[in-house]
TORMARDO-556363 format. One line per 10 residues: number of its first residue (from 1); their letters; for each residue x, y, z of N, C-alpha, C. Coordinates in Angstrom, 2 decimals. Example, Ala and Ser with C-alpha at 12.3 -4.5 7.8 and 13.67 -1.06 7.14 Angstrom:
<sites>
1) AS) 13.19/-5.69/7.80/12.30/-4.50/7.80/13.20/-3.30/7.80 | 12.85/-2.25/7.08/13.67/-1.06/7.14/12.90/0.03/7.87
</sites>
This chain:
<sites>
1) MKKQNPLQLT) -40.28/35.25/37.58/-39.60/34.81/36.35/-39.58/33.29/36.32 | -39.88/32.73/35.14/-39.94/31.28/35.00/-38.55/30.68/35.07 | -38.40/29.62/35.90/-37.10/28.97/36.06/-36.82/28.08/34.86 | -35.61/28.21/34.27/-35.28/27.48/33.06/-34.64/26.14/33.40 | -35.07/25.08/32.70/-34.50/23.74/32.86/-33.06/23.76/32.36 | -32.06/23.29/33.17/-30.66/23.32/32.73/-30.44/22.58/31.42 | -31.26/21.52/31.18/-31.10/20.75/29.96/-31.55/21.52/28.73 | -32.22/22.65/28.93/-32.72/23.42/27.80/-31.86/24.63/27.47 | -30.69/24.81/28.18/-29.77/25.87/27.82/-29.29/25.61/26.40 | -29.28/26.62/25.57/-29.02/26.40/24.15/-28.02/27.36/23.58
11) YNSTPLWFIA) -27.43/26.88/22.44/-26.73/27.75/21.52/-27.59/27.79/20.27 | -28.07/29.00/19.94/-28.94/29.14/18.75/-30.12/28.18/18.82 | -30.70/28.06/20.03/-31.90/27.26/20.27/-31.67/25.76/20.17 | -30.41/25.28/20.12/-30.11/23.84/20.11/-29.63/23.44/21.50 | -30.26/22.45/22.14/-29.87/22.05/23.49/-28.39/21.67/23.56 | -27.74/22.09/24.67/-26.32/21.77/24.83/-26.08/20.27/24.92 | -26.99/19.54/25.58/-26.80/18.09/25.71/-26.85/17.41/24.34 | -27.67/17.94/23.44/-27.79/17.37/22.10/-26.50/17.59/21.30 | -25.93/18.82/21.46/-24.68/19.14/20.78/-23.56/18.22/21.27 | -23.52/17.98/22.58/-22.48/17.13/23.15/-22.59/15.70/22.64
21) VLTLFSATLT) -23.81/15.16/22.63/-24.02/13.79/22.16/-23.67/13.67/20.69 | -24.08/14.64/19.88/-23.81/14.62/18.44/-22.31/14.68/18.18 | -21.60/15.51/18.94/-20.15/15.63/18.78/-19.45/14.33/19.11 | -19.86/13.70/20.21/-19.27/12.43/20.62/-19.54/11.35/19.59 | -20.77/11.31/19.07/-21.15/10.31/18.07/-20.34/10.49/16.79 | -20.16/11.73/16.37/-19.40/12.02/15.15/-17.94/11.62/15.33 | -17.38/11.90/16.51/-15.99/11.54/16.77/-15.80/10.03/16.75 | -16.77/9.29/17.30/-16.70/7.83/17.31/-16.72/7.28/15.90 | -17.59/7.81/15.05/-17.65/7.38/13.66/-16.34/7.64/12.93 | -15.75/8.80/13.19/-14.50/9.17/12.54/-13.39/8.20/12.91
31) IAETLEEKGY) -13.31/7.85/14.21/-12.30/6.92/14.68/-12.49/5.56/14.02 | -13.74/5.05/13.97/-14.02/3.74/13.38/-13.64/3.72/11.91 | -13.98/4.75/11.18/-13.64/4.81/9.76/-12.13/4.87/9.58 | -11.46/5.61/10.42/-10.01/5.74/10.31/-9.32/4.41/10.57 | -9.77/3.65/11.56/-9.20/2.35/11.86/-9.42/1.37/10.72 | -10.58/1.43/10.10/-10.86/0.55/8.95/-9.98/0.92/7.77 | -9.88/2.20/7.51/-9.05/2.65/6.39/-7.57/2.31/6.62 | -7.10/2.50/7.84/-5.71/2.19/8.15/-5.45/0.70/8.04 | -6.39/-0.11/8.51/-6.26/-1.56/8.40/-6.17/-2.00/6.95 | -7.03/-1.43/6.11/-7.01/-1.76/4.68/-5.69/-1.33/4.05
41) AIAARSDRSD) -5.22/-0.14/4.39/-3.98/0.38/3.80/-2.79/-0.52/4.15 | -2.73/-0.99/5.39/-1.64/-1.87/5.81/-1.72/-3.20/5.07 | -2.94/-3.75/4.97/-3.12/-5.03/4.26/-2.81/-4.88/2.78 | -3.21/-3.76/2.19/-2.96/-3.52/0.76/-1.45/-3.40/0.50 | -0.75/-2.70/1.37/0.70/-2.56/1.21/1.38/-3.93/1.28 | 0.91/-4.78/2.20/1.47/-6.12/2.32/1.17/-6.95/1.09 | -0.07/-6.91/0.64/-0.48/-7.71/-0.52/0.25/-7.28/-1.79 | 0.46/-5.98/-1.94/1.05/-5.45/-3.18/2.58/-5.40/-3.14 | 3.16/-5.75/-1.99/4.61/-5.61/-1.85/5.39/-6.61/-2.68 | 4.74/-7.71/-3.08/5.48/-8.71/-3.86/4.67/-9.17/-5.08
51) TGFGDSSVKL) 3.95/-8.27/-5.68/3.21/-8.60/-6.89/4.13/-8.53/-8.10 | 3.65/-9.07/-9.21/4.42/-9.00/-10.45/5.29/-10.21/-10.72 | 5.10/-11.30/-9.95/5.94/-12.49/-10.16/5.46/-13.32/-11.35 | 4.23/-13.11/-11.78/3.72/-13.80/-12.96/3.24/-15.20/-12.68 | 4.18/-16.10/-12.46/3.83/-17.47/-12.07/4.98/-18.03/-11.24 | 4.70/-19.07/-10.48/5.73/-19.66/-9.63/5.51/-21.14/-9.48 | 6.59/-21.82/-9.12/6.55/-23.24/-8.83/7.44/-23.49/-7.63 | 7.00/-24.32/-6.69/7.79/-24.56/-5.49/7.56/-25.99/-5.00 | 8.60/-26.58/-4.45/8.50/-27.89/-3.81/8.43/-27.69/-2.31 | 7.73/-28.59/-1.65/7.65/-28.46/-0.20/7.36/-29.79/0.46
61) SMVLRNAAGQ) 7.66/-29.83/1.74/7.32/-30.98/2.59/6.21/-30.56/3.53 | 5.28/-31.48/3.74/4.20/-31.27/4.71/4.43/-32.23/5.87 | 4.62/-31.69/7.06/4.86/-32.51/8.25/3.63/-32.44/9.14 | 2.94/-33.57/9.28/1.76/-33.66/10.14/2.18/-34.18/11.50 | 1.78/-33.50/12.55/2.20/-33.83/13.91/0.96/-33.98/14.79 | 0.79/-35.15/15.43/-0.37/-35.33/16.29/-0.09/-34.79/17.69 | -1.08/-34.89/18.58/-0.95/-34.31/19.91/0.16/-34.94/20.72 | 0.54/-36.19/20.38/1.61/-36.89/21.09/2.99/-36.58/20.51 | 3.03/-35.79/19.42/4.30/-35.43/18.81/4.76/-36.36/17.70 | 3.98/-37.38/17.37/4.34/-38.29/16.28/4.16/-37.59/14.94
71) ETTRSLRINT) 5.10/-37.82/14.02/5.11/-37.08/12.77/4.95/-38.00/11.55 | 4.29/-37.45/10.53/4.16/-38.08/9.22/4.52/-37.02/8.19 | 5.32/-37.39/7.19/5.79/-36.42/6.20/5.28/-36.76/4.81 | 4.89/-35.72/4.09/4.45/-35.85/2.70/5.22/-34.86/1.86 | 5.42/-35.18/0.60/6.06/-34.24/-0.32/5.05/-33.81/-1.37 | 5.13/-32.55/-1.77/4.19/-32.00/-2.72/4.81/-30.83/-3.44 | 4.11/-30.30/-4.43/4.55/-29.12/-5.17/3.34/-28.24/-5.44 | 3.59/-26.96/-5.56/2.51/-26.00/-5.81/2.90/-25.10/-6.97 | 2.03/-25.03/-7.96/2.17/-24.07/-9.06/1.13/-22.98/-8.88 | 1.52/-21.74/-9.17/0.63/-20.60/-9.00/0.69/-19.71/-10.23
81) LEKANEDVGD) -0.48/-19.25/-10.64/-0.58/-18.29/-11.74/-1.16/-17.00/-11.19 | -0.39/-15.94/-11.24/-0.82/-14.65/-10.68/-1.77/-13.95/-11.64 | -2.81/-13.34/-11.06/-3.72/-12.48/-11.82/-3.50/-11.05/-11.34 | -3.08/-10.20/-12.26/-2.70/-8.84/-11.88/-3.88/-8.01/-11.38 | -5.07/-8.30/-11.87/-6.27/-7.58/-11.47/-6.68/-8.00/-10.06 | -6.78/-7.05/-9.12/-7.11/-7.39/-7.74/-8.55/-7.85/-7.58 | -9.37/-7.67/-8.60/-10.75/-8.15/-8.55/-10.89/-9.55/-9.12 | -9.77/-10.17/-9.50/-9.75/-11.53/-10.02/-8.73/-12.33/-9.23 | -9.11/-13.48/-8.72/-8.23/-14.26/-7.86/-7.17/-15.04/-8.63 | -6.04/-15.34/-7.94/-4.99/-16.17/-8.52/-5.48/-17.62/-8.67
91) KSLVVFDSPR) -4.72/-18.39/-9.45/-5.01/-19.81/-9.64/-3.83/-20.63/-9.12 | -4.14/-21.79/-8.53/-3.06/-22.61/-7.99/-3.37/-24.08/-8.17 | -2.30/-24.88/-8.21/-2.42/-26.32/-8.36/-1.47/-26.98/-7.37 | -2.03/-27.76/-6.45/-1.25/-28.50/-5.46/-1.22/-29.97/-5.88 | -0.04/-30.56/-5.98/0.09/-31.96/-6.38/0.96/-32.70/-5.37 | 0.48/-33.84/-4.87/1.25/-34.65/-3.92/2.08/-35.69/-4.68 | 3.34/-35.86/-4.24/4.24/-36.82/-4.86/4.52/-38.04/-3.98 | 4.34/-37.91/-2.69/4.52/-39.03/-1.77/3.78/-38.71/-0.47 | 3.45/-39.74/0.32/3.71/-41.18/0.13/2.85/-41.79/-0.99 | 3.06/-43.07/-1.20/2.46/-43.72/-2.36/0.94/-43.67/-2.35
101) DIDGTALLSH) 0.33/-43.74/-1.16/-1.13/-43.81/-1.12/-1.82/-42.52/-1.54 | -1.08/-41.40/-1.58/-1.69/-40.15/-2.05/-0.94/-39.56/-3.24 | 0.01/-40.32/-3.78/0.77/-39.86/-4.94/-0.18/-39.51/-6.09 | -0.05/-38.30/-6.62/-0.90/-37.86/-7.72/-2.17/-37.15/-7.29 | -2.49/-37.17/-6.00/-3.64/-36.41/-5.51/-3.39/-34.93/-5.75 | -4.38/-34.23/-6.27/-4.16/-32.82/-6.66/-5.36/-31.97/-6.30 | -5.08/-30.72/-5.97/-6.13/-29.74/-5.67/-5.94/-28.55/-6.59 | -6.93/-28.28/-7.42/-6.92/-27.12/-8.30/-7.83/-26.05/-7.70 | -7.32/-24.82/-7.56/-8.09/-23.75/-6.95/-8.10/-22.52/-7.85 | -9.29/-21.98/-8.06/-9.46/-20.69/-8.71/-10.02/-19.75/-7.65
111) AQILEPDNQW) -9.18/-18.90/-7.09/-9.61/-18.01/-6.01/-10.61/-16.99/-6.53 | -11.65/-16.76/-5.75/-12.65/-15.75/-6.05/-12.54/-14.64/-5.01 | -13.32/-13.60/-5.18/-13.28/-12.49/-4.23/-14.43/-12.59/-3.23 | -15.65/-12.38/-3.68/-16.81/-12.43/-2.78/-17.59/-13.72/-2.88 | -17.28/-14.52/-3.87/-17.93/-15.82/-4.03/-17.02/-16.92/-3.50 | -17.58/-18.10/-3.19/-16.72/-19.21/-2.75/-15.72/-19.57/-3.84 | -14.50/-19.90/-3.43/-13.47/-20.29/-4.40/-13.91/-21.54/-5.15 | -13.53/-21.62/-6.42/-13.77/-22.83/-7.20/-12.61/-23.79/-6.95 | -12.92/-24.98/-6.45/-11.88/-25.95/-6.12/-12.29/-27.35/-6.57 | -11.30/-28.09/-7.14/-11.53/-29.45/-7.58/-10.41/-30.34/-7.04
121) LYLPALKRIK) -10.79/-31.49/-6.50/-9.84/-32.45/-5.94/-9.77/-33.66/-6.87 | -8.55/-33.99/-7.31/-8.35/-35.16/-8.18/-7.85/-36.33/-7.33 | -8.56/-37.47/-7.42/-8.21/-38.67/-6.67/-7.74/-39.72/-7.67 | -6.42/-39.93/-7.79/-5.89/-40.82/-8.83/-6.34/-42.27/-8.70 | -6.52/-42.76/-7.47/-6.93/-44.16/-7.29/-8.30/-44.41/-7.92 | -9.15/-43.39/-7.90/-10.49/-43.50/-8.48/-10.55/-42.90/-9.88 | -9.47/-42.23/-10.28/-9.45/-41.48/-11.54/-10.67/-40.56/-11.63 | -10.89/-39.87/-10.54/-12.10/-39.06/-10.40/-11.75/-37.64/-9.99 | -12.45/-36.68/-10.58/-12.33/-35.27/-10.20/-13.56/-34.90/-9.38 | -13.34/-34.44/-8.18/-14.44/-34.10/-7.27/-14.44/-32.61/-7.00
131) RISSANKSGP) -15.55/-31.98/-7.25/-15.66/-30.55/-6.94/-15.89/-30.38/-5.44 | -15.13/-29.48/-4.82/-15.29/-29.20/-3.39/-16.43/-28.21/-3.22 | -17.47/-28.61/-2.52/-18.61/-27.72/-2.34/-18.27/-26.57/-1.42 | -19.01/-25.49/-1.54/-18.74/-24.31/-0.73/-18.92/-24.60/0.76 | -19.74/-25.59/1.10/-20.00/-25.91/2.50/-18.85/-26.69/3.13 | -17.95/-27.26/2.30/-16.88/-28.11/2.83/-15.51/-27.43/2.86 | -15.44/-26.15/2.52/-14.15/-25.50/2.39/-13.46/-25.26/3.73 | -14.21/-25.37/4.82/-13.60/-25.21/6.14/-13.07/-26.53/6.68 | -13.29/-27.61/5.94/-12.82/-28.92/6.38/-11.33/-29.09/6.17 | -10.69/-30.05/6.86/-9.23/-30.24/6.76/-8.82/-30.77/5.40
141) FVGSEFAFED) -7.72/-30.26/4.89/-7.19/-30.68/3.60/-6.24/-31.85/3.81 | -6.58/-33.01/3.25/-5.83/-34.27/3.36/-5.29/-34.51/4.78 | -6.16/-34.32/5.77/-5.81/-34.64/7.14/-4.90/-33.64/7.83 | -4.60/-32.52/7.19/-3.72/-31.53/7.80/-4.53/-30.54/8.63 | -3.84/-29.62/9.28/-4.51/-28.57/10.03/-4.83/-27.36/9.16 | -4.51/-27.44/7.87/-4.91/-26.43/6.91/-6.25/-26.81/6.30 | -7.17/-25.87/6.25/-8.46/-26.10/5.61/-8.33/-25.90/4.11 | -9.33/-26.36/3.36/-9.33/-26.14/1.92/-9.22/-24.66/1.59 | -9.91/-23.82/2.37/-9.88/-22.39/2.07/-8.53/-21.76/2.39 | -7.71/-22.43/3.22/-6.37/-21.93/3.51/-5.42/-22.14/2.33
151) FTSLELNKFS) -5.80/-23.06/1.43/-4.94/-23.40/0.31/-5.28/-22.62/-0.95 | -6.05/-21.58/-0.83/-6.27/-20.68/-1.96/-5.61/-19.34/-1.65 | -5.43/-18.56/-2.68/-4.77/-17.26/-2.51/-5.62/-16.35/-1.63 | -4.98/-15.71/-0.65/-5.68/-14.79/0.25/-5.77/-13.42/-0.40 | -6.73/-13.27/-1.30/-6.86/-12.03/-2.05/-7.22/-10.87/-1.13 | -6.67/-9.70/-1.44/-6.87/-8.51/-0.62/-8.35/-8.21/-0.39 | -9.13/-8.24/-1.45/-10.53/-7.81/-1.35/-11.49/-8.90/-0.89 | -10.93/-10.03/-0.46/-11.76/-11.06/0.17/-12.18/-10.66/1.59 | -11.51/-9.64/2.13/-11.71/-9.28/3.53/-12.03/-7.80/3.67 | -12.66/-7.46/4.78/-12.68/-6.09/5.28/-11.73/-6.06/6.46
161) YKFLKEDTLD) -11.26/-4.87/6.83/-10.14/-4.77/7.76/-10.38/-3.74/8.85 | -9.63/-3.92/9.94/-9.63/-2.94/11.02/-8.26/-2.97/11.70 | -7.63/-1.81/11.78/-6.35/-1.70/12.48/-6.60/-1.80/13.99 | -5.79/-2.65/14.67/-5.94/-2.81/16.11/-4.87/-2.06/16.91 | -3.60/-2.27/16.54/-2.53/-1.65/17.33/-1.18/-1.91/16.66 | -0.17/-1.22/17.14/1.22/-1.56/16.84/1.74/-2.44/17.98 | 2.66/-3.34/17.62/3.13/-4.30/18.63/4.53/-4.76/18.24 | 5.13/-5.59/19.07/6.39/-6.26/18.73/6.14/-7.76/18.73 | 6.80/-8.45/17.81/6.68/-9.90/17.71/8.05/-10.45/17.36 | 8.61/-11.22/18.28/9.95/-11.80/18.09/10.97/-10.71/17.73
171) GLQVDVVERY) 10.87/-9.56/18.39/11.80/-8.48/18.18/11.51/-7.60/16.98 | 10.43/-7.89/16.25/10.06/-7.12/15.07/8.94/-6.15/15.39 | 8.97/-4.97/14.80/7.85/-4.04/14.91/6.78/-4.47/13.92 | 5.56/-4.63/14.40/4.48/-5.13/13.55/3.22/-4.29/13.74 | 2.38/-4.31/12.71/1.03/-3.79/12.80/0.09/-4.97/12.98 | -0.87/-4.83/13.89/-1.84/-5.89/14.13/-3.17/-5.47/13.51 | -3.65/-6.28/12.58/-4.84/-5.95/11.80/-5.85/-7.09/11.89 | -7.08/-6.73/12.16/-8.16/-7.71/12.17/-8.80/-7.72/10.79 | -9.04/-8.89/10.24/-9.69/-8.99/8.93/-10.87/-9.94/9.02 | -11.92/-9.58/8.29/-13.18/-10.30/8.36/-13.53/-10.83/6.97
181) PRYKNSGYTK) -13.71/-12.15/6.81/-14.03/-12.69/5.49/-15.33/-12.11/4.94 | -15.28/-11.67/3.69/-16.48/-11.14/3.02/-17.13/-12.20/2.14 | -16.45/-13.31/1.94/-16.95/-14.33/1.03/-17.81/-15.36/1.78 | -18.66/-16.02/1.03/-19.64/-16.92/1.63/-18.98/-18.19/2.16 | -19.57/-18.73/3.23/-19.22/-20.04/3.78/-17.79/-20.15/4.30 | -17.18/-19.04/4.66/-15.88/-19.15/5.31/-16.05/-19.86/6.65 | -15.05/-20.63/7.03/-15.10/-21.30/8.32/-14.68/-20.40/9.47 | -14.32/-19.15/9.15/-13.82/-18.22/10.15/-14.70/-16.98/10.25 | -14.88/-16.51/11.48/-15.57/-15.23/11.66/-14.62/-14.07/11.50 | -13.35/-14.31/11.88/-12.34/-13.26/11.74/-10.96/-13.89/11.81
191) QIAWIDQEIH) -9.98/-13.11/11.38/-8.58/-13.49/11.50/-7.82/-12.26/11.99 | -6.82/-12.47/12.83/-5.98/-11.38/13.30/-4.57/-11.62/12.79 | -4.05/-10.64/12.04/-2.75/-10.79/11.39/-1.73/-9.82/11.96 | -0.51/-10.32/12.19/0.63/-9.51/12.61/1.50/-9.29/11.37 | 1.65/-8.03/10.93/2.32/-7.71/9.68/3.59/-6.91/9.95 | 4.70/-7.42/9.49/6.02/-6.80/9.67/6.04/-5.40/9.07 | 6.48/-4.42/9.85/6.53/-3.04/9.36/7.69/-2.79/8.41 | 8.71/-3.64/8.44/9.90/-3.42/7.61/9.72/-3.96/6.20 | 9.37/-5.25/6.06/9.22/-5.83/4.72/7.76/-6.09/4.38 | 6.86/-5.73/5.31/5.42/-5.75/5.07/4.86/-7.15/4.82
201) QIRKVEFYDR) 5.47/-8.15/5.44/5.01/-9.52/5.27/4.30/-10.00/6.54 | 3.37/-10.92/6.37/2.61/-11.47/7.50/3.49/-12.42/8.29 | 3.52/-12.26/9.58/4.34/-13.09/10.46/3.52/-14.05/11.31 | 2.26/-13.70/11.55/1.42/-14.54/12.40/-0.03/-14.26/12.08 | -0.86/-15.31/12.13/-2.30/-15.15/11.93/-3.04/-16.02/12.93 | -4.01/-15.45/13.61/-4.92/-16.20/14.47/-6.25/-16.36/13.74 | -6.79/-17.58/13.76/-8.05/-17.88/13.08/-9.13/-18.17/14.12 | -10.26/-17.49/13.99/-11.36/-17.66/14.93/-12.51/-18.35/14.22 | -13.07/-19.38/14.89/-14.10/-20.20/14.26/-15.45/-19.50/14.28 | -16.48/-20.20/13.85/-17.81/-19.60/13.71/-18.45/-19.27/15.05
211) RDSLLKTLIL) -17.87/-19.78/16.13/-18.33/-19.40/17.48/-17.48/-18.25/18.03 | -16.61/-17.71/17.16/-15.72/-16.60/17.51/-14.72/-16.99/18.59 | -14.33/-18.28/18.61/-13.30/-18.76/19.53/-12.01/-19.01/18.75 | -10.87/-18.81/19.41/-9.59/-19.03/18.75/-9.46/-20.51/18.40 | -9.31/-20.78/17.11/-9.24/-22.15/16.62/-7.81/-22.55/16.29 | -7.12/-21.73/15.50/-5.78/-22.09/15.02/-4.88/-20.86/15.01 | -3.59/-21.11/15.03/-2.59/-20.05/14.87/-1.58/-20.47/13.82 | -1.31/-19.56/12.89/-0.33/-19.80/11.83/0.89/-18.91/12.08 | 2.07/-19.50/12.08/3.33/-18.76/12.21/4.09/-18.89/10.89 | 4.50/-17.75/10.32/5.26/-17.72/9.08/6.67/-17.23/9.40
221) SDYQKYGENI) 7.69/-17.97/8.98/9.05/-17.63/9.37/10.04/-17.91/8.24 | 11.29/-17.50/8.48/12.40/-17.68/7.55/12.06/-17.11/6.17 | 11.75/-15.83/6.14/11.46/-15.17/4.86/12.73/-15.02/4.05 | 12.62/-15.25/2.75/13.72/-15.03/1.83/13.25/-14.17/0.67 | 14.18/-13.39/0.14/13.85/-12.47/-0.93/14.30/-13.04/-2.27 | 13.42/-12.96/-3.25/13.72/-13.41/-4.61/13.58/-12.21/-5.54 | 14.64/-11.90/-6.27/14.57/-10.74/-7.15/14.53/-9.45/-6.35 | 13.84/-8.46/-6.91/13.82/-7.13/-6.29/12.80/-6.99/-5.18 | 11.65/-7.66/-5.31/10.59/-7.37/-4.34/9.70/-8.55/-4.01 | 10.18/-9.76/-4.21/9.36/-10.94/-3.94/9.86/-11.62/-2.67
231) WRAQKLQMTN) 9.00/-11.65/-1.66/9.33/-12.29/-0.39/8.48/-13.54/-0.22 | 9.09/-14.61/0.28/8.36/-15.84/0.54/8.84/-16.44/1.86 | 7.90/-16.83/2.72/8.25/-17.55/3.94/8.63/-18.98/3.57 | 9.69/-19.48/4.19/10.13/-20.85/3.90/9.49/-21.87/4.86 | 8.86/-21.38/5.93/8.19/-22.29/6.86/6.86/-21.70/7.33 | 5.82/-22.49/7.24/4.52/-22.14/7.79/4.14/-23.23/8.78 | 3.77/-22.84/9.99/3.34/-23.81/10.99/1.94/-23.45/11.48 | 1.00/-24.36/11.25/-0.38/-24.17/11.68/-0.65/-25.07/12.88 | -1.06/-24.46/13.98/-1.36/-25.21/15.21/-2.83/-25.12/15.52 | -3.45/-26.27/15.75/-4.86/-26.34/16.12/-4.96/-26.38/17.65
241) HLTGKSTDLL) -5.57/-25.36/18.24/-5.62/-25.27/19.69/-6.67/-26.19/20.31 | -7.58/-26.70/19.53/-8.60/-27.61/20.05/-8.09/-29.05/20.12 | -7.30/-29.46/19.11/-6.85/-30.85/19.03/-5.41/-31.05/19.50 | -4.63/-29.97/19.55/-3.22/-30.11/19.89/-2.37/-30.56/18.72 | -2.96/-30.73/17.55/-2.22/-31.14/16.37/-1.63/-29.93/15.65 | -0.60/-30.18/14.83/-0.02/-29.09/14.04/0.45/-29.63/12.70 | 0.62/-28.73/11.75/1.12/-29.07/10.42/2.15/-28.03/10.00 | 3.33/-28.50/9.56/4.36/-27.62/9.04/4.40/-27.74/7.52 | 4.56/-26.61/6.85/4.85/-26.59/5.42/6.25/-26.01/5.26 | 7.17/-26.80/4.69/8.55/-26.41/4.53/8.85/-26.25/3.05
251) YSDYEFQTGL) 9.10/-25.01/2.61/9.23/-24.69/1.20/10.69/-24.72/0.76 | 10.92/-25.09/-0.52/12.27/-25.08/-1.08/12.18/-25.00/-2.60 | 13.27/-24.56/-3.21/13.40/-24.55/-4.68/12.30/-23.73/-5.36 | 12.11/-22.51/-4.92/11.17/-21.61/-5.60/11.69/-21.27/-7.00 | 10.80/-21.26/-7.97/11.11/-20.80/-9.32/10.00/-19.85/-9.76 | 10.37/-18.78/-10.48/9.40/-17.79/-10.92/9.48/-17.61/-12.44 | 8.34/-17.21/-13.00/8.23/-16.98/-14.44/8.73/-18.20/-15.22 | 8.08/-19.32/-14.93/8.47/-20.60/-15.53/7.73/-20.89/-16.83 | 6.80/-20.01/-17.22/6.06/-20.22/-18.45/4.70/-20.87/-18.27 | 4.22/-20.98/-17.02/2.88/-21.52/-16.78/1.84/-20.57/-17.38
261) NERDFIKSAL) 0.73/-21.16/-17.85/-0.32/-20.33/-18.44/-1.69/-20.88/-18.05 | -2.75/-20.28/-18.56/-4.12/-20.64/-18.19/-4.42/-22.12/-18.44 | -3.84/-22.69/-19.48/-4.12/-24.09/-19.82/-3.64/-25.05/-18.74 | -2.67/-24.60/-17.94/-2.14/-25.45/-16.87/-3.05/-25.45/-15.64 | -4.08/-24.62/-15.66/-4.94/-24.48/-14.48/-6.43/-24.66/-14.83 | -6.70/-25.53/-15.80/-8.08/-25.86/-16.13/-8.40/-27.24/-15.57 | -9.66/-27.49/-15.40/-10.10/-28.74/-14.77/-9.57/-29.98/-15.48 | -9.61/-29.97/-16.81/-9.17/-31.15/-17.56/-7.68/-31.44/-17.40 | -6.90/-30.43/-16.97/-5.47/-30.63/-16.76/-5.20/-31.61/-15.62 | -6.17/-31.78/-14.72/-5.99/-32.71/-13.60/-5.81/-34.15/-14.09
271) NRIR) -6.39/-34.48/-15.24/-6.24/-35.83/-15.79/-4.84/-36.08/-16.34 | -4.06/-35.01/-16.49/-2.71/-35.16/-17.05/-1.63/-35.04/-15.99 | -2.03/-35.07/-14.73/-1.07/-34.94/-13.63/-0.09/-36.10/-13.66 | 1.17/-35.77/-13.53/2.24/-36.79/-13.44/3.10/-36.50/-12.21
</sites>
């Protein structure tokens, strides 16, 4: 009688080793898809948890801190116009009020989804509007540790997602989600976000550069609630791990539904900055 090769034992003429490999492969795919779907669901819940504000205006201080701990402070304001459609990005206008050498400097941003954000920088000393090219969006914004792309709305569909784990952060239960920029010319290969399970707000973000090395960490703290479902962090601290520098954004005097409209966020409006 001919001796049968153990690898050729079959169910319905299909090798057992093939069935085992196929089962393992299918299980791996299922897990990967589930982690991606869960990551997206957590990010979507966070993004949608405070929608419907319409427009907002806020004053803030920017504190620049060098590696030796020396500080420089600037004052600025940010106006935002919300776009309800998740396939259309929000619009924002950042205007500096002090110190004198940058008074009136403004950044207008029209957030996009898969394309580079449209951004224009107004330089009052030159009375010039400069379009920020897609290749420069990873550069520092007015010497801070925030890049130009950090100053646009982080739209949900700008990223793909993957759930990593549940964790604790400063005594809070959080979901840890990895997100990957889908838009062109991002300065980051990935970001890892810690999202509060209770109020669904982002508490921490790690930014990885194009070499996939940890570049910066953002900490968001002192959340306050406005109205029924609008949460805003009152302090953002961005630390650059390569330079030892950091930048704090300290928010105050939030106002919502102030009557801002599309005309307040067009390029020609930069010439009317006061």
